[in-house]
C-alpha positions in Angstrom: 167.1 39.9 -44.7 163.8 37.9 -46.0 162.1 35.9 -44.0 162.7 32.2 -45.1 160.9 29.8 -44.6 161.4 26.1 -45.7 159.9 22.4 -45.1 162.7 20.3 -43.6 162.8 15.5 -43.9 161.8 15.3 -40.1 159.4 12.9 -38.5 157.8 13.8 -35.5 155.9 11.2 -33.6 153.2 13.1 -34.0 152.4 14.3 -37.1 150.4 11.8 -39.1 151.2 10.2 -42.5 148.1 8.9 -45.0 148.5 7.0 -48.2 146.9 5.4 -50.8 148.3 3.2 -53.1 145.8 1.9 -56.4 147.0 -1.6 -56.6 146.0 -1.9 -60.3 149.2 -2.4 -61.4 149.6 -3.7 -58.5 153.0 -5.3 -59.8 155.0 -2.1 -59.7 152.8 0.5 -57.1 153.2 -2.1 -54.6 157.2 -1.0 -54.7 156.6 2.0 -54.4 154.2 1.6 -51.5 158.4 -0.1 -50.0 159.8 2.5 -50.8 157.7 4.8 -48.9 157.7 2.5 -46.3 161.6 2.0 -46.5 162.5 6.2 -46.6 159.9 6.9 -43.6 161.8 4.1 -41.4 165.2 5.5 -42.6 164.6 8.9 -41.0 163.4 7.2 -37.8 159.5 6.8 -39.0 157.7 4.4 -36.7 154.9 2.2 -38.8 152.1 3.2 -36.3 151.9 6.6 -37.9 151.7 5.6 -41.3 147.8 4.3 -42.3 147.8 2.3 -45.3 144.6 2.2 -48.0 144.7 1.2 -51.0 142.3 2.0 -54.4 141.1 0.1 -56.8 143.5 2.4 -59.1 144.3 5.3 -60.3 141.0 6.7 -60.9 140.4 6.4 -57.0 143.3 8.5 -55.5 141.8 12.1 -55.9 137.7 11.3 -53.6 140.0 8.4 -50.8 142.6 11.0 -50.4 140.0 13.9 -50.2 138.3 11.6 -47.7 141.9 11.1 -45.8 142.6 15.5 -45.4 139.0 15.9 -44.4 139.8 13.9 -41.7 141.4 16.4 -39.6 144.1 13.1 -38.7 146.7 13.8 -41.2 149.2 15.5 -41.9 150.1 14.6 -45.1 148.5 12.2 -47.6 150.9 10.8 -49.8 148.9 9.3 -53.4 150.8 6.4 -55.1 150.2 4.2 -58.9 151.0 3.5 -61.9 149.7 4.4 -64.9 150.5 2.9 -68.3 149.9 3.6 -71.9 147.6 1.9 -73.5 146.3 1.5 -77.7 142.9 4.1 -76.9 143.4 7.7 -75.1 141.8 5.7 -71.8 144.9 7.2 -70.5 144.6 10.5 -71.5 142.1 10.3 -69.5 142.6 8.7 -66.5 146.3 10.7 -65.8 145.0 14.2 -66.6 141.5 14.0 -63.9 143.7 12.2 -61.3 147.1 14.7 -61.7 144.2 17.7 -61.0 142.1 15.3 -58.4 144.1 14.7 -56.4 146.1 18.8 -57.2 142.6 19.4 -56.3 142.6 18.2 -53.3 145.4 19.6 -51.7 144.3 22.8 -52.3 140.9 22.3 -51.4 141.2 21.6 -48.4 145.5 22.5 -47.3 146.8 19.2 -46.8 149.3 19.2 -48.8 148.3 15.7 -51.9 150.8 14.8 -53.1 151.3 13.3 -56.6 153.1 9.7 -56.7 152.0 8.4 -60.0 153.9 7.3 -62.7 152.6 7.7 -65.4 154.7 5.8 -68.4 154.2 5.3 -72.0 156.1 1.4 -71.7 156.3 -0.8 -68.7 159.7 -1.2 -68.9 160.1 2.9 -68.0 157.2 2.0 -64.8 159.1 -0.2 -63.6 162.7 1.5 -63.4 160.8 4.2 -62.4 159.6 2.5 -59.1 163.7 1.9 -58.1 164.9 0.0 -61.7 167.1 2.1 -62.6 166.1 5.7 -61.8 165.6 5.5 -57.7 162.0 5.0 -56.3 159.2 7.6 -57.4 157.4 6.7 -54.2 160.3 7.6 -52.1 160.4 10.8 -52.9 157.4 11.3 -52.5 157.6 9.9 -48.6 160.3 12.6 -49.0 158.3 15.1 -50.2 155.1 14.8 -47.9 157.5 14.7 -45.3 158.3 17.9 -46.4 155.5 19.3 -47.0 153.7 18.4 -43.9 156.6 20.6 -41.7 156.1 23.4 -44.2 152.7 23.7 -43.8 153.4 23.5 -39.6 155.1 26.3 -40.1 152.8 29.3 -41.8 
């Protein structure tokens, strides 16, 4: 028999979650935030246990997430953003560095740092992943954040 540990989707009044949201492409990111907030509420979470921080763009998500994670106040930090491919290679740099930065924050701090950044080729893809056709990536990010927060308390 093996020992098995896994997190659950529970909201605990003592667990605080931070959500960092990029304002760039806010017509998409506000829907990601709504999905995360709705999910939190559906799972019984109280809104005063959440902190929402707005940053200019996705590139600024990691440094803000790091500050929040290092505060010791949050059991999980959820990063929400949207990067849509343009005509230059700027997209590739932003996506790569944002993903690496968010991953590094979690590894360095031990606080789960969730990548809820849409990386899309078109506006239509972004709209679909923000709730129109393919679910809401903000909802998925919140569920991952909750599960990881619970898992970290069990390990």
